[in-house]
N, C-alpha and C positions, 0 to 999 in steps of 0.2 A: 505493498501500499503507499502511497506517496501521499506525505507530507507538504505542505504548500513552506518555499524558503522563507526562511523570517532572519530579518537581520535588523540592521537600523537606518537612520534616514537624518533638507530642509531651503529670498524670493523672487524670482521673477524670471526663466529662460524661454527661447521658445525655438521653432523650427521652421520645418515647410512643406503643405500640402492642402477643403472649400466647397457650391449651393445652386440654386433651383432657377427656374422659371422658364419658358420658350423654349428657344432651337437648343438640339445636343452641344456639348462643346466640339469644338473642334478636334480631330484625335491626334494631330500632326504636332512631333516633337517642335518644331520651330515655334508654335502658336504659345505651347506651355510655358516655353523658355520666353518668351516677350514676357508672359505673365509674371515669372520667376524675378527677373529682370527689375520689372515695374518695383516688386515687393521689396527688393535689396536696394532699391531707389527709394524707397519708403512712400512709396504713390499707393498709400493704401485704397484708398478710396478709387483711384482708376482701378485697381484689381477685384475688386467687391462689386464697384456697377459694372463691370467686364461678365463675369462669373454671375449676378442678376441678372443677367439676358439672356443665359442660356440655361438647357437643363445639365445636371451633374448627374449618372448615374450611380445605384448603389451596388457597386461592386467593389471587388480588389484590386481593378485596373484605374480606377478612377478616385481611391482613396487618396491619393496624393491631393488631386483640387480638392476635397475637402478638407483636408489640412492646412493647406493655404489660404481656403478661405477662412476658418479657424483663428489662422493666426494674423491675419487683417481683421477681420471683427475683435479679436481678443487687443490688436494695437490701436483700434478706434475706439475702446471702451464700451463694445458692446459684448457685456459677457455671455449674456444666458444665450445668444444667437452662438458665439463662439464655443460652448459646450455642447450645442445642438451640432454642429459641426464635427468637431470631436469625436463627438458619440461615431456617428458616420463612420471616424477613419477607425475607431477602438473595435468596431465590428470584425472588421480584418486583420487589424495589427494590436490583439490584447495585451501584448506583452513590451512594448514599445514603450520603452523607457522617459527617452523625451517627451512621447504623448502622455503619458502618464503625469509626468511634471506639470504639463500642460494645463492637462484638466486640472490639477491640484493647484495653480496659479489662478486659475479662473475661483474657484471655490474660495480660495485665500480672499480675490477683491470681495468677494460676497459676505465677507466676512463667518465663511463656514467653514469656523478653524478646523474642527473634528474632522471632516471630511476632506480636507485641503490635507491636514496631516495620513490621513490615509491615503491617500494619492500618491503622495510626496514617498511615503514609506513601502508601497508598492514599486514606484520609479529605482529608489534603491535596490530593492528586490534584485530587479533584473539586470542590472548593472550596479555594484560597488564601487565602481570605480569614478561615477558619477558625483560630484562631490557638491555639486549642486542641488541635488536632491536634498542632501544634508542639509546645507546651508537655508533651505525652503524649509525644512521640517522644524529646523529648530527655531525658525523664524515665525510659523504658524502655531508652535507649540507656547513661546512667550507671547504670542496674541489672545492664546487661547487661557492662558493663566492669567495675566492680566484684567480678562473680561471676567474670569471666575474669581477674583479677588485672590488668587493665588500665585501673584508674583513673587512672594518672598521666596518661595523654592529654586525661582533661577537663581542662582548666585553665580560668583567667580567661575572663569575657565577651570575645569578638572574639578570641578563643586557643584556641579549639577546631573541630574538623573540621564539624562542624553551624554552627557559627556562619559559617566561610569558603565551605561550601557554598549556604548562603541568601545571602552576597553573590554568588556567582557567580550565581545566580539574576537580584538585583535588577540585575545589571550587561548581564544576558542581556535582560530585560525590557525595558531601556533602549536594546537593541540596539546595545552595547558589547563585540563578541565577545571583545578580546583583553583585558579585564580580567574577563571572566566564563570566560573560560579562566583565565588565573591564578590565580583565586583556587580555581575549582575542584583545579588544579594543588598549589595550596598546601593544602586541606583533605587531599589525597592525604599530602602531605607530613607535616603535623600527627599523620595515621592512617593510615599506610598500608592497614589492611583497612577505611576506611571505604568501603562498598560504593557507595554511592550519588553520592561523586564521580565516580567510573568511570563509573557509568550516566549522570550528567549531561555528561561529556566524550563519551561515546562520541553521546550526543543531539546534541550541538551539533555533531559534525565529519560525523555522517550528512545533518545538513541543511546542511552547507558540501558535500554530495556527496564527502566525503574519507573516502570507507569504509574503504581499509584501516587509518586512523588510527583510525576509531569503533570496528571490529573487535579493534584490541589493545587497547583498552579494557574493553570489553565483555568480552573472556575473561577479562582477569583478574576484573572482575567478577563472572563465572561460578564463576572459582575458590576467592572466598572463600563463597559462596552460591548453588548452582545449584537451589534452589527457588523463586526468584522468577518468577511468569510473565510481569510484563511486560518484565521482563529477555530471558527468553527469546525471547518475541515479537519484541523489537527487534533480537537476535541472527539472527531470523530472516529479519526485514528484510535485513538488511546482507547474508548469506548470498545473498540472493536478487541483490542491486543487482551482486554481484560474481560472478555467475553461479554459485554454489555451490548447486546445487537440491534438489540430495539433503540438504545439511546443514538449507537451508531448513525443506525440508518437515517433517524432525527436529524442528528447535528449535519449528515451530509446533505440532506434536503434541505434545510436551513440554510447554509450556504449556497446551495444552489439559486434561493428563493432570492440569494440580498445579491449573487451576481450569476445570471445565466450565461456566462461566457466561462465561466472558472472550470477547465476540464480535468481539475484534480479529483474533486470528489463526484464526478461521473466514472470516472476510472475506479474508485476506493467502492463505490457502489457495484460496481460488476464485478468485481472480486466476492463481496459479499452475495450477490444473486450465485456465484460460481458455487459457494459453498453450498449453498441452497439446492443446489442442482438446477435452478432455475435459468437453463442457459438461452434462451430465447430474450430473459432481460438481460443477460450479460453481456450478452452480443450490442443491443442496444445501447447499453452505458459506455461499454468500450467504446464500441462506433461513434457514438457523441465525444468523448474525449480526443480521439482522433478528429475528429471533422474541427475540433477546437485549439485544439492542439497546433499551434503554428512555430513554436520554437523552439521548446522541453524536449530534447532527445532522448531524455532520460526516461520521462512519464512515458511518450511517444513509446519507447522499447516494451515498457511495461505492459501501457494497454496492448500492443501486439501479442506480447506473452498471453495475455489472459485470455486474447481472441484464439490462440493457439490452445491452451488449456480447454475451452469450449469443444475444438476440433477434436483436441483428443479423446474429450471424455464420449463423443459421439463415434470415436472409432476411427475416423479419417484421417490417418497420421500422413499422407503425405500431406495435405492441407495444413496440419501442424509446423511440420516440417516447414514449410513454406514461411508461412507466420512467426516462425523463430531465425527463419534467416532474416526476414524483415527486421524484428527486434535487434538482432546480432547488429544488423546493418545500422540502425540510431544508435545506438549505445554498446559497444562490446564487454561492455565489465557485466552486462547482464547472463556471463556466459560464465562470471566468477563465483564462485560458491559463498566466498567471504562476504562478496556483495550483495548476495541474495540474501544472506543470513543477518547479515546486520546494519544495512541499508535499507533493503526494501522489505526486512522481517519476514520473509515469507516462511510459512511452515513447511515443516520436513514432508511432509506429503507430495507439495504441490514441487520443491525441489526434487524429489526423487522424478515423480511425472517428466521433468521439464528435463533432467539427463538421459530420459528413456528414449528421445525422437530425435 
């Protein structure tokens, strides 16, 4: 099963790609390069007027134009329209860190700081080298703190929950779990309402297969904010490992309700269906995960593996082998026992089936 990636995250940067009315947008690259050149020259009203006179299709090929339109709307302070345009792009590029950052910027400008923090966090998760998202997150958190009379929780550099959380992940990347846990807990001590450090601790304890402790931290995180789909997906994984299947299913479905384009819970529901031998449901969930997943090769590999298990249960071993090959092409590590046991945390029966074809 797949947890969502958890890391850390702060205001304002933008990029490039648009909206509606009348004739189809010309498809030639020259026309589009003219629009980009006008954007670079800060002629935002010109680009908006030009795109307003055409119809942009809802397709992956036109997603770049929706993005450009959103940027120009944002640059001219038409924030709601910008969000709508970015949303058109998000359908086809749900993991693009710059797009996620820009939606966070829109939420920030609307003073919806919690929503902004969520998008900046997702942006950083997709690209941990994207410092802009970290700066934007910190700015949104500061404004949220002031708005809620909690500004006292933000202190000097190195003495605030965000900084301690960052240090925790720094030690995690070094493989130093005791220091990672120490700084995550220090972050919580600094601000008991800083949700991401609870999530971080849940992530680490889950990875160590200390599921009960992980669950304690994630349930505390849920009390702070139960509208985080990543959190609900990871809670579902923990419930699954603790054999609380009904709670797991409920948590995965809640994550999907919050984000219909979130592939991880679909993949996880596929494995739950596989456990119950509901093979038709398993296929639907695995295929939906693959449909929504644009960039995460690790998740793609596990979804193909899930479909291979379905074929194996139907005794269609030729198709199972083909799907296994697809899985390995996505991520070669899916053939490594250590990866299956400790990262994907497959049970022994799945590992034995996987080795058999």
